[in-house]
C-alpha positions in Angstrom: 33.3 33.7 -41.1 31.5 35.9 -38.5 30.7 39.0 -40.5 30.6 40.4 -44.0 33.8 42.3 -43.6 35.7 39.1 -42.8 34.0 37.4 -45.7 35.2 40.1 -48.1 38.7 39.9 -46.9 38.9 36.2 -47.4 37.2 36.3 -50.8 39.5 38.9 -52.5 41.5 36.3 -54.5 39.1 33.4 -54.4 38.1 31.7 -57.7 35.3 29.7 -56.1 32.8 30.8 -53.4 30.3 28.6 -51.6 27.6 30.0 -49.3 24.0 30.6 -48.5 22.1 32.6 -51.1 21.2 35.5 -48.8 24.8 35.9 -47.6 26.4 35.8 -51.0 23.8 38.2 -52.4 24.6 40.6 -49.6 28.3 40.1 -50.4 27.9 40.9 -54.1 25.9 44.1 -53.3 28.5 45.5 -50.9 31.6 44.1 -52.8 30.6 44.2 -56.5 34.3 44.2 -57.5 35.0 40.6 -56.4 35.6 38.3 -59.4 35.1 34.6 -58.5 35.0 32.3 -61.5 32.2 30.2 -60.0 29.7 30.5 -57.1 27.9 27.6 -55.5 24.7 28.5 -53.6 23.7 25.9 -51.1 20.3 25.9 -49.4 16.9 24.2 -49.3 15.8 26.6 -52.1 17.6 29.4 -54.1 15.6 32.3 -55.5 16.1 32.9 -59.2 16.6 36.6 -58.5 19.6 35.8 -56.4 21.2 33.7 -59.1 20.7 36.5 -61.7 22.0 39.2 -59.4 25.2 37.4 -58.5 25.8 36.2 -62.1 25.4 39.8 -63.5 27.3 41.6 -60.8 30.3 39.3 -60.4 30.3 38.1 -64.1 30.5 34.4 -63.0 28.8 31.1 -63.4 26.4 30.2 -60.6 25.5 26.7 -59.5 22.9 25.7 -56.9 23.2 22.8 -54.4 20.0 21.5 -52.7 20.4 20.0 -49.3 19.7 20.2 -45.6 21.4 19.3 -42.3 19.6 16.0 -42.1 21.3 14.7 -45.3 24.8 16.0 -44.5 23.9 19.2 -46.2 24.0 18.5 -49.9 22.4 15.8 -52.0 21.5 17.3 -55.3 23.5 19.8 -57.4 23.0 21.3 -60.8 25.6 20.9 -63.6 27.0 23.3 -66.2 23.8 22.8 -68.3 21.8 24.2 -65.4 18.8 22.0 -66.2 17.9 20.6 -62.8 19.6 19.0 -59.8 21.4 15.7 -60.2 20.9 13.5 -57.1 23.4 11.3 -55.3 21.7 8.1 -56.2 24.4 5.9 -54.5 23.7 7.5 -51.2 20.1 8.6 -51.1 16.8 7.2 -52.4 14.6 10.1 -53.5 10.8 9.9 -53.9 8.1 12.5 -54.8 4.8 11.9 -53.0 1.4 13.4 -52.8 1.6 15.2 -49.4 -2.1 14.4 -48.7 -2.2 10.7 -49.5 1.5 9.7 -49.0 1.4 7.9 -52.4 3.9 8.4 -55.2 3.1 11.4 -57.3 2.5 10.8 -61.0 5.6 11.2 -63.2 6.4 14.9 -63.8 3.9 16.1 -61.2 5.1 18.2 -58.2 4.9 16.8 -54.7 6.8 16.5 -51.5 10.4 15.3 -51.5 10.9 12.1 -49.4 14.4 10.8 -48.6 15.9 7.4 -47.5 19.5 7.5 -46.5 21.4 4.5 -47.9 24.9 5.0 -46.4 24.4 7.3 -43.4 25.0 5.1 -40.4 24.8 8.0 -37.9 21.4 9.2 -39.1 19.7 6.4 -41.1 16.6 8.3 -42.2 13.9 6.1 -43.8 11.3 7.8 -46.0 12.0 11.2 -44.3 9.5 13.8 -45.3 11.4 17.0 -46.0 8.4 19.3 -46.5 10.1 20.6 -49.7 8.2 20.7 -53.0 9.6 19.7 -56.4 9.2 17.2 -59.2 11.3 14.8 -61.2 12.6 15.7 -64.6 12.3 13.0 -67.2 13.9 14.6 -70.2 17.7 13.8 -70.8 20.1 16.4 -69.4 22.3 18.1 -72.0 25.3 17.3 -69.9 24.9 13.6 -70.7 24.5 12.3 -67.2 21.8 9.7 -66.5 21.5 10.5 -62.8 18.0 11.3 -61.5 17.2 15.0 -61.6 15.0 17.2 -59.5 13.5 20.4 -60.8 13.8 23.7 -58.9 12.8 23.5 -55.3 9.6 25.5 -55.2 8.9 26.0 -51.4 8.2 24.3 -48.2 4.6 23.2 -47.7 4.6 24.4 -44.1 6.4 27.7 -44.7 3.4 29.7 -45.7 0.5 31.6 -44.2 -3.1 31.6 -45.5 -4.4 35.1 -46.1 -8.0 36.2 -45.4 -8.7 35.6 -49.2 -7.7 31.9 -48.7 -4.5 32.4 -50.8 -1.1 31.3 -49.6 1.9 33.7 -49.0 5.4 32.4 -48.4 9.0 33.8 -48.1 9.9 32.6 -51.6 7.4 35.0 -53.2 9.0 37.9 -51.3 12.6 36.8 -51.9 12.1 36.7 -55.7 10.9 40.3 -55.9 12.9 41.9 -53.1 16.2 40.4 -54.1 15.6 41.5 -57.7 15.8 45.1 -56.5 19.3 46.5 -56.8 18.8 48.7 -53.7 18.0 45.7 -51.4 20.9 44.1 -49.8 19.1 42.0 -47.2 15.6 41.8 -45.6 13.4 40.0 -43.2 9.6 39.7 -43.3 6.8 39.1 -40.8 3.1 38.7 -41.3 0.2 39.7 -39.0 -3.6 39.8 -39.2 -5.2 42.8 -37.4 -9.0 43.3 -37.5 -9.2 40.9 -40.5 -6.6 42.9 -42.4 -3.5 41.1 -43.8 -0.3 43.0 -42.9 3.2 42.4 -44.2 6.1 44.1 -42.4 9.4 44.2 -44.3 12.7 45.2 -42.5 15.3 45.8 -45.3 18.9 46.9 -45.5 18.8 49.2 -48.6 21.0 51.6 -50.4 18.1 53.7 -51.8 14.3 53.9 -52.2 12.3 50.8 -53.0 8.9 51.2 -54.7 6.6 48.5 -53.4 3.9 49.1 -56.0 4.9 46.1 -58.2 5.4 43.9 -55.2 1.9 44.6 -53.9 0.4 44.0 -57.4 2.3 40.7 -57.7 1.4 39.2 -54.3 -1.9 37.4 -53.5 -4.6 39.0 -51.4 -4.9 42.7 -50.4 -1.9 43.1 -48.2 -1.1 46.3 -46.3 2.7 46.5 -46.7 5.1 48.5 -44.5 8.8 48.8 -45.3 11.3 49.9 -42.6 14.9 50.6 -43.5 17.3 48.9 -41.2 20.9 47.8 -41.1 21.9 44.2 -40.6 24.5 41.7 -41.7 23.1 38.3 -42.7 26.5 36.7 -41.8 25.7 37.5 -38.1 22.0 36.6 -38.2 22.1 33.1 -39.8 19.2 30.8 -39.9 16.6 29.3 -42.2 14.7 32.0 -44.1 11.0 32.0 -43.1 8.0 34.3 -43.2 7.7 35.0 -39.5 4.2 35.2 -38.1 4.0 38.2 -35.9 1.8 37.5 -32.9 1.8 39.2 -29.5 1.4 37.3 -26.3 -0.3 38.5 -23.1 0.6 38.2 -19.4 -2.4 38.2 -17.0 -1.5 38.9 -13.4 -3.8 36.9 -11.1 -1.6 35.7 -8.2 -2.3 38.4 -5.5 -4.0 37.4 -2.3 -6.9 39.8 -2.9 -7.1 40.7 0.8 -9.5 43.6 0.4 -11.9 41.4 -1.6 -11.7 38.5 0.8 -11.5 35.9 -2.0 -9.3 35.5 -5.1 -10.4 38.0 -7.7 -9.5 35.6 -10.5 -12.4 33.4 -9.3 -15.0 36.1 -9.1 -18.0 35.7 -11.5 -18.1 37.9 -14.5 -21.4 36.2 -15.4 -23.0 32.9 -14.5 -20.8 31.1 -17.1 -17.4 32.6 -16.6 -15.0 33.8 -13.9 -13.0 37.0 -14.2 -10.0 35.0 -15.3 -11.9 33.0 -17.9 -13.5 36.2 -19.3 -10.1 37.9 -19.7 -8.4 34.9 -21.3 -11.3 34.6 -23.8 -10.9 38.3 -24.9 -7.2 37.9 -25.5 -7.6 34.8 -27.6 -10.4 36.5 -29.6 -8.0 39.4 -30.2 -5.6 37.0 -31.8 -3.0 36.5 -29.1 -1.4 33.1 -29.7 0.1 32.8 -26.2 -1.6 33.8 -22.9 0.4 33.3 -19.7 -1.4 33.6 -16.4 0.4 33.9 -13.1 -1.8 32.5 -10.3 -1.4 31.6 -6.6 -2.0 28.2 -5.0 -5.6 29.1 -4.2 -6.4 29.6 -7.9 -4.3 26.9 -9.5 -6.7 24.0 -8.6 -9.5 25.8 -10.5 -7.2 26.4 -13.5 -6.4 22.7 -13.6 -10.1 22.0 -14.1 -10.4 24.2 -17.2 -10.2 22.7 -20.7 -6.6 22.4 -21.8 -5.6 24.9 -24.6 -2.1 25.0 -26.0 -2.2 28.8 -26.2 -2.8 29.2 -22.5 -0.2 28.6 -19.7 -0.9 28.8 -16.0 2.3 29.6 -14.0 2.2 29.1 -10.2 3.6 32.0 -8.2 4.8 30.3 -5.0 5.4 33.7 -3.3 2.7 36.3 -4.0 3.8 38.0 -0.8 7.0 39.1 -2.7 4.9 41.6 -4.7 3.5 42.4 -8.1 6.9 42.7 -9.8 7.8 39.2 -8.8 4.6 38.0 -10.5 5.5 40.0 -13.6 9.0 38.5 -13.7 8.0 34.9 -13.5 5.4 35.5 -16.2 7.8 37.3 -18.5 10.3 34.4 -18.2 7.9 32.5 -20.4 7.8 35.3 -22.9 11.3 36.7 -22.8 11.9 36.3 -26.6 8.7 38.1 -27.6 9.1 41.5 -29.3 6.1 42.8 -27.3 3.9 41.6 -24.5 0.4 42.8 -23.3 0.2 43.2 -19.6 -3.2 42.8 -17.9 -4.4 42.8 -14.3 -7.1 40.3 -13.3 -9.0 43.1 -11.4 -10.0 44.7 -14.7 -12.3 42.1 -16.3 -13.8 44.8 -18.6 -11.2 44.5 -21.3 -12.5 43.7 -24.7 -11.0 42.1 -27.8 -11.7 45.3 -29.7 -9.7 47.4 -27.1 -6.8 44.9 -27.2 -6.6 45.2 -31.0 -6.8 49.0 -30.8 -3.8 49.1 -28.5 -1.9 46.5 -30.6 -2.4 48.6 -33.7 -0.5 51.4 -32.1 2.4 49.3 -30.6 5.8 50.9 -30.9 9.2 49.1 -30.4 10.6 52.2 -28.9 8.0 52.9 -26.3 5.4 51.3 -24.1 1.8 51.8 -25.2 -1.1 52.7 -23.0 -4.8 53.5 -23.6 -5.9 56.9 -22.3 -9.3 58.2 -21.4 -9.7 61.9 -20.8 -6.1 62.3 -19.9 -5.9 59.2 -17.6 -3.9 56.1 -18.5 -5.4 52.7 -18.1 -5.1 49.0 -19.0 -3.9 47.0 -20.8 -0.4 48.2 -21.6 2.0 46.9 -24.3 5.6 46.4 -23.3 8.3 46.3 -26.0 11.3 44.0 -25.9 13.5 46.7 -24.4 11.3 46.9 -21.2 10.8 43.1 -21.0 14.6 42.7 -21.0 15.1 45.5 -18.5 12.6 43.9 -16.1 14.2 40.5 -16.3 17.7 41.8 -15.9 17.0 43.4 -12.5 19.1 41.7 -9.9 18.7 44.0 -6.8 15.5 44.8 -4.9 12.4 44.9 -7.1 11.6 48.3 -8.6 7.8 49.0 -9.0 6.6 48.7 -12.6 5.4 52.3 -12.6 9.0 53.5 -11.8 10.5 51.4 -14.5 8.0 52.7 -17.1 9.0 56.2 -16.2 12.4 55.4 -17.6 11.0 54.8 -21.0 9.0 56.8 -23.6 5.2 56.2 -23.5 2.8 56.2 -26.4 -0.7 57.2 -25.3 -3.7 56.0 -27.3 -6.8 58.1 -26.8 -9.9 55.9 -26.5 -13.6 56.6 -25.8 -14.1 53.9 -23.2 -13.7 54.6 -19.5 -13.6 50.9 -18.6 -9.9 51.0 -19.1 -9.8 52.9 -15.7 -12.0 50.4 -13.8 -10.6 48.1 -11.1 -12.5 45.6 -9.0 -10.8 45.5 -5.6 -13.6 45.4 -3.0 -17.1 44.0 -2.6 -18.4 47.6 -3.0 -16.7 47.7 -6.4 -18.5 44.5 -7.4 -21.8 46.0 -6.4 -21.1 49.4 -8.1 -20.4 47.7 -11.4 -23.3 45.2 -10.9 -21.1 42.2 -11.1 -22.6 40.5 -8.0 
């Protein structure tokens, strides 16, 4: 099935439906008249709110099936008693371990699920750590089966962010509340930290207003929550549900020949301890950028190779600086083409600060490029949204200057009280004027 409409058509007379929790919840919200006898929700975890919503809307019995691709999808399913998940003991050896020590957890205590495949010859996993959290149930199941049982799957250990308060936040917390709201058909969530403030952005497909007061009260920390109404079909956007971490990368252009300066501007000294390039990189990392791409020429690359290696920083060699600035932008954006936004910075403005970067990021807009403005004059850095990134990379003819491309799109100006956004160091006289010699 490729979309919800097709799923509804195929489900009209179905007595038994199997699918992902988010997809079948969406289906029951847009097609409440369907009447399957039973529903099987299969995933690494199933929110209780989804089970309740489907059971009450379709008047059916709901079963849950725990599994993953690595195990051939399913390996534990609940029974009509709904008292835990019976495991496939003949095919899979299941352990619960302490994720810190790797030792077996005490009976009844939660820990990480570890699997050993006993009959899968194509993928014979041995003590495979799933990252999922649960515990064994020791009491007899009312159904009479003596198969091993797992309790509800709580969450993935890695699928969480730590808030400024030190408390964890994960997608399951959000799923339980959001899917309990009758007006919510589907949603995605992303987290960001701006100026030490925890922010949660929810994009939801809704049929009416959603009051977030109870959600905010029930979540850890002191989150600033924004809810945007959108329209999307989870059947067309499949994938593991996660709390996305919203971080913005930066592209630093440092591959020009610097002919007026007489030497590469990237290697000019900001102070005795740092070059222009090092100074700019440090400010973007301090501002919270998790990815900084620098396009450099063959004169600068040897210096870059002497710098301490950092996974967040990538130096990309521009073999043809003579092809112009847009060529440098393109080869840098190739590394960031999936990003929702990208900061663009010239190496000839080393005055940029982490505070200024955060100010611009706070005002980013997916429908416009964002630029700081001082007394009516625009400066750097600018924030490019995905629409402009895509437009630049899709150019196939002669390169169009960036300023001409930006004129095709709306601009969001952010007034600042800092004239350094206008400064450029292009000549030795500029160096002397700003006392950087």
